[in-house]
N, CA, C and O atoms as a MOPAC input file, in Angstrom:
PM7 MOZYME 1SCF
protein

 N     -2.11600 1    98.89300 1  -128.55900 1
 C     -3.29900 1    97.72200 1  -128.70100 1
 C     -4.02600 1    97.31000 1  -127.34600 1
 O     -3.79900 1    97.78700 1  -126.23400 1
 N     -4.89600 1    96.37900 1  -127.65700 1
 C     -5.47700 1    95.98600 1  -126.49900 1
 C     -4.65000 1    95.38200 1  -125.14200 1
 O     -5.00400 1    95.49100 1  -123.96800 1
 N     -3.73500 1    94.87400 1  -125.54400 1
 C     -2.70100 1    94.08500 1  -124.20500 1
 C     -1.91500 1    95.49800 1  -123.91300 1
 O     -1.28700 1    95.36600 1  -122.86200 1
 N     -1.76600 1    96.56300 1  -124.37600 1
 C     -1.15100 1    97.77700 1  -123.71300 1
 C     -2.41300 1    98.50300 1  -122.75600 1
 O     -2.06600 1    98.88800 1  -121.63900 1
 N     -3.24200 1    98.61700 1  -122.98700 1
 C     -5.11500 1    98.69800 1  -122.36900 1
 C     -4.97300 1    97.50800 1  -120.97700 1
 O     -5.26100 1    97.66600 1  -119.79000 1
 N     -4.54000 1    96.58500 1  -121.53700 1
 C     -4.74800 1    95.25700 1  -120.48900 1
 C     -3.81500 1    95.56600 1  -119.52000 1
 O     -4.28400 1    95.82500 1  -118.41100 1
 N     -2.25100 1    95.61900 1  -119.69000 1
 C     -1.24000 1    95.93400 1  -118.76600 1
 C     -1.80400 1    97.15000 1  -118.08400 1
 O     -1.83800 1    97.14900 1  -116.85400 1
 N     -2.19900 1    98.07100 1  -118.68200 1
 C     -2.31200 1    99.45200 1  -117.70500 1
 C     -3.70800 1    99.12800 1  -116.80100 1
 O     -3.60500 1    99.15000 1  -115.57500 1
 N     -4.69000 1    98.90100 1  -117.27400 1
 C     -5.68000 1    98.47300 1  -116.22400 1
 C     -5.59300 1    97.26900 1  -115.38000 1
 O     -6.34000 1    97.10000 1  -114.41700 1
 N     -4.91600 1    96.64700 1  -115.64600 1
 C     -4.51800 1    95.75600 1  -114.46700 1
 C     -3.48800 1    96.09300 1  -113.50800 1
 O     -3.36800 1    95.60500 1  -112.38400 1
 N     -2.56400 1    97.19700 1  -114.18900 1
 C     -1.96100 1    97.71200 1  -112.83800 1
 C     -2.67700 1    99.11500 1  -112.00300 1
 O     -2.82400 1    99.33500 1  -110.80000 1
 N     -2.88700 1    99.58700 1  -112.71800 1
 C     -3.79500 1   100.38200 1  -112.09300 1
 C     -5.23300 1    99.57800 1  -110.64400 1
 O     -5.54700 1    99.63300 1  -109.45500 1
 N     -5.43800 1    99.21100 1  -111.39600 1
 C     -6.06700 1    98.46800 1  -110.30800 1
 C     -5.83000 1    97.45000 1  -109.14500 1
 O     -6.36300 1    97.35800 1  -108.04000 1
 N     -4.91800 1    96.76300 1  -109.71900 1
 C     -4.27600 1    95.90800 1  -108.38500 1
 C     -3.66300 1    97.28200 1  -107.95600 1
 O     -4.15300 1    97.64900 1  -106.88900 1
 N     -3.07600 1    97.83500 1  -108.27900 1
 C     -2.76800 1    99.52100 1  -107.33300 1
 C     -3.29700 1    99.63800 1  -106.59600 1
 O     -2.90900 1    99.23600 1  -105.50000 1
 N     -4.77400 1   100.39900 1  -106.78900 1
 C     -5.61800 1   100.70500 1  -105.94700 1
 C     -5.74700 1    99.42300 1  -104.77900 1
 O     -5.76900 1    99.67800 1  -103.57500 1
 N     -5.81900 1    98.18900 1  -105.24900 1
 C     -6.57400 1    97.12800 1  -104.68400 1
 C     -5.70200 1    97.02000 1  -103.56100 1
 O     -6.02200 1    96.52300 1  -102.48100 1
 N     -4.56700 1    97.51200 1  -103.85500 1
 C     -3.07400 1    96.89100 1  -102.33700 1
 C     -3.32800 1    97.93100 1  -102.03800 1
 O     -3.65200 1    97.67000 1  -100.87900 1
 N     -3.50000 1    99.25900 1  -102.14200 1
 C     -3.87800 1   100.30600 1  -101.44500 1
 C     -5.28600 1   100.18400 1  -100.40000 1
 O     -5.13200 1   100.80800 1   -99.35000 1
 N     -5.77700 1    99.92300 1  -100.45200 1
 C     -6.90500 1    99.39400 1   -99.64600 1
 C     -6.91300 1    98.21300 1   -99.07400 1
 O     -7.63000 1    97.88800 1   -98.12800 1
 N     -6.00000 1    97.44000 1   -99.71300 1
 C     -5.22500 1    96.05200 1   -98.76400 1
 C     -4.76300 1    96.58600 1   -97.62200 1
 O     -5.02700 1    96.22500 1   -96.47500 1
 N     -4.26300 1    97.21100 1   -97.87500 1
 C     -2.99400 1    97.71100 1   -97.06800 1
 C     -3.51500 1    98.15700 1   -95.68200 1
 O     -3.33100 1    97.83000 1   -94.51000 1
 N     -4.31700 1    99.13400 1   -96.42700 1
 C     -5.22200 1   100.13600 1   -95.12100 1
 C     -6.25000 1    98.99600 1   -94.45200 1
 O     -6.34700 1    98.85300 1   -93.23300 1
 N     -6.94300 1    98.26900 1   -95.34600 1
 C     -8.19800 1    97.26900 1   -94.15100 1
 C     -6.72100 1    96.30500 1   -93.38400 1
 O     -6.98100 1    95.92800 1   -92.24200 1
 N     -5.51600 1    95.97000 1   -93.81400 1
 C     -4.49400 1    94.64500 1   -92.95400 1
 C     -4.57300 1    96.25600 1   -91.44300 1
 O     -5.29700 1    96.11100 1   -90.45800 1
 N     -3.76700 1    97.47200 1   -91.62800 1
 C     -3.58900 1    98.01300 1   -90.74300 1
 C     -4.55500 1    98.51200 1   -90.04200 1
 O     -4.33100 1    98.47500 1   -88.83200 1
 N     -5.79500 1    99.08000 1   -90.42200 1
 C     -7.17600 1    98.87000 1   -89.48600 1
 C     -7.35900 1    97.41900 1   -88.78800 1
 O     -7.63400 1    97.22600 1   -87.60300 1
 N     -7.14700 1    96.45600 1   -89.77600 1
 C     -7.53300 1    95.12600 1   -88.59100 1
 C     -6.16700 1    95.16700 1   -87.48700 1
 O     -6.23500 1    94.48300 1   -86.46600 1
 N     -4.82500 1    96.08500 1   -87.78700 1
 C     -3.94400 1    95.70500 1   -86.61000 1
 C     -4.38100 1    96.34900 1   -85.27500 1
 O     -3.97400 1    95.81300 1   -84.24400 1
 N     -5.34900 1    97.69700 1   -85.16600 1
 C     -5.45700 1    99.00100 1   -84.25200 1
 C     -6.13600 1    98.26800 1   -83.42900 1
 O     -5.89800 1    98.44100 1   -82.23400 1
 N     -7.55200 1    96.86600 1   -83.96200 1
 C     -8.40300 1    97.30700 1   -83.12500 1
 C     -8.99200 1    95.83100 1   -83.64500 1
 O    -10.12200 1    95.93600 1   -84.12200 1
 N     -8.50000 1    94.60800 1   -83.64600 1
 C     -8.98300 1    93.36000 1   -84.66100 1
 C    -10.68500 1    93.03700 1   -84.66500 1
 O    -11.42000 1    92.76500 1   -85.61400 1
 N    -11.02900 1    93.20500 1   -83.00400 1
 C    -12.65500 1    92.81500 1   -82.76000 1
 C    -13.17000 1    93.45300 1   -83.05100 1
 O    -14.25200 1    93.04600 1   -83.47300 1
 N    -12.92900 1    95.05100 1   -83.11900 1
 C    -13.74900 1    96.10400 1   -83.90600 1
 C    -13.62200 1    95.35100 1   -85.52800 1
 O    -14.49300 1    94.58000 1   -85.93100 1
 N    -12.65600 1    95.64200 1   -86.17900 1
 C    -12.34800 1    95.48700 1   -87.20800 1
 C    -13.68400 1    93.94900 1   -88.24100 1
 O    -14.57100 1    93.94300 1   -89.09500 1
 N    -13.04500 1    93.10400 1   -87.48300 1
 C    -14.32700 1    91.53300 1   -87.55900 1
 C    -15.74100 1    92.10700 1   -87.49900 1
 O    -16.51300 1    92.19700 1   -88.45400 1
 N    -15.93400 1    92.42700 1   -86.42300 1
 C    -17.35200 1    93.19300 1   -85.88900 1
 C    -17.97000 1    93.60000 1   -87.07000 1
 O    -19.14900 1    93.34700 1   -87.32100 1
 N    -17.11600 1    94.31000 1   -87.91000 1
 C    -17.64100 1    95.05700 1   -89.18200 1
 C    -18.23400 1    96.42300 1   -88.58200 1
 O    -18.65700 1    97.24400 1   -89.39600 1
 N    -18.29500 1    96.73200 1   -87.16200 1
 C    -18.58000 1    98.34300 1   -87.16400 1
 C    -17.61100 1    99.19500 1   -87.79000 1
 O    -18.25200 1    99.80300 1   -88.64700 1
 N    -16.46400 1    99.55400 1   -87.82800 1
 C    -15.51700 1   100.60700 1   -87.87200 1
 C    -15.71300 1   100.69800 1   -89.73500 1
 O    -16.16800 1   101.67300 1   -90.33300 1
 N    -15.36900 1    99.77700 1   -90.18700 1
 C    -14.78200 1    99.50300 1   -91.69500 1
 C    -16.35800 1    99.22600 1   -92.69100 1
 O    -17.13100 1    98.26800 1   -92.67400 1
 N    -16.38800 1   100.66700 1   -93.60000 1
 C    -18.08700 1   100.26900 1   -94.45900 1
 C    -17.94700 1    98.80800 1   -95.31200 1
 O    -16.80000 1    98.55400 1   -95.68100 1
 N    -18.51300 1    98.27900 1   -95.50000 1
 C    -18.60700 1    96.89500 1   -96.58900 1
 C    -17.95100 1    97.34000 1   -97.72700 1
 O    -16.91400 1    96.80500 1   -98.11600 1
 N    -18.59900 1    98.50200 1   -98.42700 1
 C    -18.14700 1    98.45600 1   -99.58200 1
 C    -16.71800 1    98.91800 1   -99.38500 1
 O    -16.12800 1    97.83800 1   -99.35400 1
 N    -16.13800 1    99.51100 1   -99.28900 1
 C    -14.39100 1    99.31700 1   -98.57300 1
 C    -14.05300 1    98.19900 1   -99.19000 1
 O    -13.51300 1    98.22900 1  -100.29500 1
 N    -14.44500 1    96.60700 1   -98.28800 1
 C    -13.85500 1    95.70700 1   -98.61000 1
 C    -14.09300 1    94.98600 1   -99.76400 1
 O    -13.36800 1    94.09200 1  -100.20100 1
 N    -15.39100 1    95.49600 1  -100.37800 1
 C    -15.92000 1    94.96000 1  -101.53500 1
 C    -15.16600 1    95.91100 1  -102.56200 1
 O    -15.37200 1    95.35700 1  -103.64200 1
 N    -14.71400 1    96.58200 1  -102.70500 1
 C    -13.83900 1    97.64400 1  -103.37100 1
 C    -12.84900 1    97.00100 1  -103.40900 1
 O    -12.93400 1    96.46900 1  -104.51600 1
 N    -11.34900 1    96.44800 1  -102.67000 1
 C    -10.49000 1    95.75500 1  -102.66900 1
 C    -10.62100 1    94.75400 1  -103.22500 1
 O     -9.76200 1    94.62000 1  -104.09600 1
 N    -11.67200 1    93.50300 1  -103.11300 1
 C    -12.00700 1    92.65800 1  -103.50900 1
 C    -11.69000 1    92.53300 1  -105.40700 1
 O    -10.91700 1    91.91400 1  -106.13900 1
 N    -12.81600 1    93.53200 1  -105.56600 1
 C    -12.99700 1    93.80900 1  -107.01700 1
 C    -11.73900 1    94.13300 1  -107.42500 1
 O    -10.88800 1    93.36000 1  -107.86500 1
 N    -11.67000 1    95.14000 1  -107.28400 1
 C    -10.28800 1    96.08600 1  -107.71900 1
 C     -9.11900 1    95.15400 1  -107.89600 1
 O     -8.43300 1    95.16800 1  -108.91800 1
 N     -8.86000 1    94.18000 1  -106.67300 1
 C     -8.09500 1    93.04200 1  -106.85000 1
 C     -7.76600 1    91.82500 1  -107.75700 1
 O     -6.66700 1    91.54900 1  -108.23700 1
 N     -8.87900 1    91.18300 1  -107.88900 1
 C     -9.52700 1    90.42000 1  -109.13500 1
 C     -9.47500 1    90.97100 1  -110.34800 1
 O     -8.71500 1    90.37000 1  -111.10700 1
 N    -10.09200 1    92.03700 1  -110.86800 1
 C    -10.12200 1    92.96100 1  -112.12700 1
 C     -8.13800 1    92.76500 1  -112.14300 1
 O     -7.52000 1    92.23100 1  -113.06400 1
 N     -7.59000 1    93.28200 1  -111.04500 1
 C     -5.81300 1    93.30800 1  -111.65700 1
 C     -5.50200 1    92.42100 1  -112.33200 1
 O     -5.07700 1    92.52800 1  -113.48200 1
 N     -5.81200 1    90.51100 1  -111.17600 1
 C     -5.53300 1    89.76000 1  -111.77600 1
 C     -6.39100 1    89.69600 1  -112.56300 1
 O     -7.34100 1    89.63400 1  -111.78300 1
 N     -6.93200 1    89.65300 1  -113.78100 1
 C     -7.74900 1    89.49200 1  -114.39900 1
 C     -7.08000 1    89.96600 1  -115.56400 1
 O     -6.44800 1    89.32900 1  -116.40700 1
 N     -7.31600 1    91.16800 1  -115.47800 1
 C     -6.11000 1    92.09500 1  -116.60400 1
 C     -4.92300 1    91.42100 1  -117.13200 1
 O     -4.60400 1    91.10200 1  -118.27700 1
 N     -4.35000 1    91.29000 1  -115.98800 1
 C     -2.98600 1    91.26500 1  -115.54200 1
 C     -2.67100 1    89.72300 1  -116.73900 1
 O     -2.15100 1    89.64800 1  -117.85100 1
 N     -3.31900 1    88.63900 1  -115.76700 1
 C     -3.17800 1    87.56200 1  -116.41200 1
 C     -2.86500 1    87.40700 1  -117.62700 1
 O     -1.81500 1    86.95300 1  -118.08100 1
 N     -4.23800 1    87.97600 1  -118.44500 1
 C     -4.80800 1    88.20500 1  -119.62000 1
 C     -3.41200 1    88.61700 1  -120.60300 1
 O     -2.98400 1    88.24300 1  -121.69600 1
 N     -3.10900 1    89.30800 1  -119.86400 1
 C     -2.03900 1    90.45200 1  -120.77700 1
 C     -0.71300 1    89.64400 1  -120.94400 1
 O      0.06300 1    89.75100 1  -121.89400 1
 N     -0.60600 1    88.97100 1  -120.06300 1
 C      0.45700 1    88.05500 1  -120.01400 1
 C      0.15800 1    86.90800 1  -120.68700 1
 O      1.11000 1    86.30700 1  -121.18500 1
 N     -1.09200 1    86.39900 1  -120.83700 1
 C     -1.19800 1    84.91200 1  -121.99300 1
 C     -0.88000 1    85.69500 1  -123.85800 1
 O     -0.93000 1    85.24900 1  -125.00500 1
 N     -0.51400 1    87.25400 1  -123.11400 1
 C     -0.57800 1    87.49100 1  -124.92400 1
 C      0.58800 1    87.94400 1  -125.61700 1
 O      0.64400 1    88.20400 1  -126.81900 1
 N      1.86300 1    88.05200 1  -124.46700 1
 C      3.23200 1    88.54800 1  -124.91400 1
 C      4.02400 1    87.59000 1  -124.58200 1
 O      3.42900 1    86.57600 1  -124.21800 1
 N      5.34200 1    87.52800 1  -124.57100 1
 C      6.17400 1    86.45000 1  -124.59500 1
 C      6.92700 1    86.02800 1  -123.48000 1
 O      8.09500 1    86.17800 1  -123.12400 1
 N      5.93500 1    85.45800 1  -123.03100 1
 C      6.20700 1    84.72200 1  -121.25700 1
 C      5.61700 1    83.74000 1  -120.80600 1
 O      4.39100 1    83.84600 1  -120.80600 1
 N      6.19000 1    82.47100 1  -120.27400 1
 C      5.46500 1    81.33100 1  -119.92400 1
 C      3.88300 1    81.45000 1  -119.85700 1
 O      3.52100 1    82.21600 1  -118.96400 1
 N      2.88300 1    80.88900 1  -120.56900 1
 C      1.83200 1    80.26600 1  -119.87800 1
 C      1.14900 1    80.78100 1  -119.22200 1
 O      0.23000 1    81.60000 1  -119.25500 1
 N      2.12900 1    79.75300 1  -118.06000 1
 C      0.74100 1    78.87000 1  -117.54600 1
 C      1.24800 1    80.64500 1  -116.53200 1
 O      0.13900 1    81.02100 1  -116.15500 1
 N      2.06300 1    81.48200 1  -116.13100 1
 C      1.55900 1    82.81500 1  -115.39700 1
 C      0.87100 1    83.30100 1  -115.48800 1
 O      0.22900 1    83.67300 1  -114.50600 1
 N      0.63600 1    83.53400 1  -116.37800 1
 C     -1.23700 1    84.23400 1  -116.82100 1
 C     -2.16600 1    83.23200 1  -116.40900 1
 O     -3.23200 1    83.42700 1  -115.82500 1
 N     -1.52100 1    81.81400 1  -116.86900 1
 C     -3.26000 1    80.91200 1  -115.99300 1
 C     -2.95300 1    81.12600 1  -115.13400 1
 O     -3.89500 1    81.72200 1  -114.61000 1
 N     -1.89000 1    81.05000 1  -114.22400 1
 C     -1.95400 1    80.96700 1  -112.86800 1
 C     -2.71200 1    82.48700 1  -111.91800 1
 O     -3.19700 1    82.62700 1  -110.79500 1
 N     -2.49100 1    83.31400 1  -112.98400 1
 C     -3.17800 1    84.54100 1  -112.17700 1
 C     -4.52700 1    84.76000 1  -112.15200 1
 O     -5.24900 1    85.25800 1  -111.28900 1
 N     -4.81200 1    84.18700 1  -113.52400 1
 C     -6.69800 1    84.54300 1  -113.99300 1
 C     -6.78800 1    83.15800 1  -113.19600 1
 O     -7.50700 1    83.30600 1  -112.20800 1
 N     -6.33300 1    81.98500 1  -113.30500 1
 C     -6.97300 1    80.91300 1  -112.42900 1
 C     -6.83000 1    81.16400 1  -111.00300 1
 O     -7.75100 1    80.84700 1  -110.24900 1
 N     -5.55700 1    81.80700 1  -110.47200 1
 C     -6.13600 1    82.25900 1  -109.03500 1
 C     -6.98400 1    83.47200 1  -108.26700 1
 O     -7.33300 1    83.59900 1  -107.09300 1
 N     -7.17000 1    84.35300 1  -109.51000 1
 C     -8.71000 1    85.36700 1  -109.15700 1
 C     -9.87500 1    84.43500 1  -109.14800 1
 O    -10.90700 1    84.74300 1  -108.55100 1
 N     -9.76800 1    83.48800 1  -109.68500 1
 C    -11.03100 1    82.45100 1  -109.79600 1
 C    -11.41400 1    81.88200 1  -108.00800 1
 O    -12.21300 1    82.08100 1  -107.09300 1
 N    -10.42100 1    81.21900 1  -108.30100 1
 C     -9.88300 1    80.90600 1  -106.71200 1
 C    -10.28100 1    81.60500 1  -105.93400 1
 O    -11.03000 1    81.13300 1  -105.07900 1
 N     -9.97200 1    82.91600 1  -105.90900 1
 C     -9.87900 1    83.41800 1  -104.86700 1
 C    -11.34700 1    84.58400 1  -104.79300 1
 O    -11.50900 1    85.42100 1  -103.90400 1
 N    -11.89000 1    84.44500 1  -105.47600 1
 C    -13.14900 1    84.54400 1  -106.04200 1
 C    -14.63100 1    83.79700 1  -104.86800 1
 O    -15.43900 1    84.36100 1  -104.13100 1
 N    -14.33600 1    81.96800 1  -105.29900 1
 C    -14.41400 1    81.25900 1  -104.61400 1
 C    -14.36500 1    81.18200 1  -103.29500 1
 O    -15.38800 1    80.76700 1  -102.75200 1
 N    -13.38000 1    81.49300 1  -102.56300 1
 C    -12.52000 1    81.18100 1  -101.27600 1
 C    -13.50000 1    82.66900 1  -100.65300 1
 O    -14.22600 1    82.59200 1   -99.66300 1
 N    -13.35900 1    83.62400 1  -101.26600 1
 C    -14.26800 1    84.35400 1  -100.20900 1
 C    -15.40600 1    84.25600 1  -100.22800 1
 O    -16.01800 1    84.27000 1   -99.16100 1
 N    -15.89900 1    84.15700 1  -101.12400 1
 C    -17.59800 1    83.60500 1  -100.96700 1
 C    -18.09700 1    82.61800 1  -100.03400 1
 O    -19.09500 1    82.76900 1   -99.33000 1
 N    -17.07000 1    81.22200 1  -100.07700 1
 C    -16.84200 1    80.37600 1   -99.05900 1
 C    -16.98200 1    81.11400 1   -97.97800 1
 O    -17.94400 1    81.13300 1   -97.21000 1
 N    -15.72000 1    81.89700 1   -97.91900 1
 C    -15.19600 1    82.15700 1   -96.14000 1
 C    -16.41300 1    83.37900 1   -95.67800 1
 O    -16.50900 1    83.79400 1   -94.52300 1
 N    -17.42900 1    83.91300 1   -97.00100 1
 C    -18.01900 1    85.18100 1   -96.55500 1
 C    -16.78800 1    86.11600 1   -96.32900 1
 O    -17.15200 1    86.52900 1   -95.22800 1
 N    -15.91200 1    86.59200 1   -96.49100 1
 C    -14.48400 1    87.45100 1   -96.75000 1
 C    -14.64100 1    87.35100 1   -95.15400 1
 O    -15.19700 1    88.32500 1   -94.64800 1
 N    -14.36600 1    86.65200 1   -94.56000 1
 C    -13.73100 1    86.63300 1   -93.02100 1
 C    -12.20700 1    85.85100 1   -92.78800 1
 O    -11.78100 1    85.18100 1   -91.84700 1
 N    -11.63100 1    86.23900 1   -94.02800 1
 C     -9.90500 1    85.45800 1   -93.43900 1
 C     -9.53900 1    86.06300 1   -94.13400 1
 O     -8.81100 1    85.67000 1   -95.04600 1
 N     -9.99400 1    87.54300 1   -93.92600 1
 C     -8.38000 1    88.86900 1   -94.58400 1
 C     -7.63400 1    88.29900 1   -94.54000 1
 O     -7.57200 1    87.66300 1   -95.59300 1
 N     -6.80100 1    88.03100 1   -93.83300 1
 C     -5.32700 1    87.80500 1   -93.91500 1
 C     -5.19600 1    86.43300 1   -94.98100 1
 O     -4.47300 1    86.79800 1   -95.90800 1
 N     -5.43800 1    85.62600 1   -95.09700 1
 C     -5.25400 1    84.42300 1   -96.42100 1
 C     -5.87000 1    85.19500 1   -97.33100 1
 O     -4.92300 1    85.64900 1   -97.97300 1
 N     -7.33500 1    85.84500 1   -98.01800 1
 C     -7.18700 1    86.61900 1   -98.91800 1
 C     -6.24100 1    87.49000 1   -99.52800 1
 O     -5.87200 1    87.66400 1  -100.68900 1
 N     -5.91800 1    88.04400 1   -98.30300 1
 C     -4.44000 1    89.32200 1   -98.53900 1
 C     -3.28600 1    88.30200 1   -99.04200 1
 O     -2.98700 1    88.11500 1  -100.22200 1
 N     -2.81300 1    87.80400 1   -98.13900 1
 C     -2.06800 1    86.85100 1   -98.67000 1
 C     -1.51300 1    85.88500 1  -100.31100 1
 O     -0.57300 1    85.80000 1  -101.10000 1
 N     -2.88100 1    85.33000 1  -100.02900 1
 C     -3.26900 1    84.90000 1  -101.32500 1
 C     -3.44300 1    85.14900 1  -102.55100 1
 O     -3.37700 1    84.32100 1  -103.45900 1
 N     -3.79200 1    86.86900 1  -102.70300 1
 C     -3.65200 1    87.56500 1  -104.19100 1
 C     -2.28600 1    87.83900 1  -103.93300 1
 O     -1.66700 1    87.35900 1  -104.88200 1
 N     -1.74300 1    88.20200 1  -103.38100 1
 C     -0.25800 1    88.84100 1  -103.24000 1
 C      0.96200 1    87.49300 1  -103.10300 1
 O      2.10700 1    87.83500 1  -102.80700 1
 N      0.80300 1    86.66500 1  -103.22500 1
 C      1.43100 1    85.32500 1  -103.04800 1
 C      2.06100 1    85.01800 1  -104.77900 1
 O      3.05500 1    84.76400 1  -105.46100 1
 N      0.75200 1    85.25200 1  -104.78400 1
 C      0.35300 1    84.98100 1  -106.49200 1
 C      1.11200 1    85.91500 1  -107.58900 1
 O      1.87200 1    85.65900 1  -108.52400 1
 N      0.76600 1    86.66900 1  -107.25200 1
 C      1.56200 1    87.93100 1  -108.09400 1
 C      2.62400 1    88.66700 1  -107.65500 1
 O      2.83800 1    89.74900 1  -108.20100 1
 N      3.59800 1    88.14100 1  -106.43500 1
 C      4.42400 1    88.06200 1  -106.32100 1
 C      5.21000 1    86.68500 1  -107.13200 1
 O      6.16400 1    86.86000 1  -107.88900 1
 N      4.91600 1    85.98900 1  -106.97800 1
 C      5.53100 1    84.78800 1  -108.12900 1
 C      5.54300 1    85.19400 1  -109.39300 1
 O      6.59200 1    85.16700 1  -110.03600 1
 N      4.30100 1    85.65700 1  -109.96400 1
 C      4.13900 1    86.54900 1  -111.56000 1
 C      5.17600 1    86.99100 1  -111.60600 1
 O      6.05600 1    86.50300 1  -112.31400 1
 N      5.36000 1    88.12000 1  -110.79900 1
 C      6.28800 1    89.54100 1  -110.66000 1
 C      7.74400 1    89.01700 1  -110.89400 1
 O      8.48900 1    89.73600 1  -111.55900 1
 N      8.20300 1    87.87100 1  -110.42400 1
 C      9.88300 1    87.42900 1  -110.16300 1
 C      9.74300 1    86.37600 1  -111.89300 1
 O     10.71000 1    86.34200 1  -112.65400 1
 N      8.83200 1    85.86300 1  -112.12100 1
 C      8.63200 1    85.27200 1  -113.52000 1
 C      8.79700 1    86.22500 1  -114.71900 1
 O      9.35100 1    85.85800 1  -115.75500 1
 N      8.33200 1    87.37200 1  -114.55300 1
 C      8.22200 1    88.62800 1  -115.59300 1
 C      9.94500 1    89.28300 1  -115.53400 1
 O     10.59700 1    89.31200 1  -116.57700 1
 N     10.53900 1    89.77300 1  -114.23000 1
 C     11.32900 1    89.85300 1  -113.87900 1
 C     12.93100 1    89.52100 1  -114.85800 1
 O     13.67400 1    90.18700 1  -115.57800 1
 N     12.85500 1    87.78300 1  -114.24100 1
 C     13.57600 1    87.03700 1  -114.75600 1
 C     13.41900 1    87.02400 1  -116.58600 1
 O     14.25300 1    87.35700 1  -117.42700 1
 N     12.42500 1    86.65500 1  -116.71000 1
 C     12.19300 1    86.77900 1  -118.11400 1
 C     12.95500 1    88.73600 1  -118.95800 1
 O     13.17200 1    89.11300 1  -120.10900 1
 N     13.04800 1    89.17600 1  -118.03700 1
 C     13.32300 1    90.72200 1  -118.94900 1
 C     14.93500 1    91.02200 1  -119.05900 1
 O     15.33700 1    92.02900 1  -119.64300 1

């Protein structure tokens, strides 16, 4: 059903966003000045990271609300996706470390809850 597709879409989007995020962090460690000047990484890659991560959080959060998990977990992911979007717009995506840690810390918490429920 729809919930199954939300799990799949969420997992695929989040995995793709995570792969891009790891690559961005790696590129930042090689040459932080060039990274933040924006001369080395096309902006479309950063926007892709953000869009895929947000889509993954949204799809997974909605899927979690449809199954037998504590409701706060789904709301945590959906709400965190919204907060991540607002924080990114406010900081103009210049806080990549904060964005990355925030997105993955929230999903780590959700993952622990899913694991403990299983």
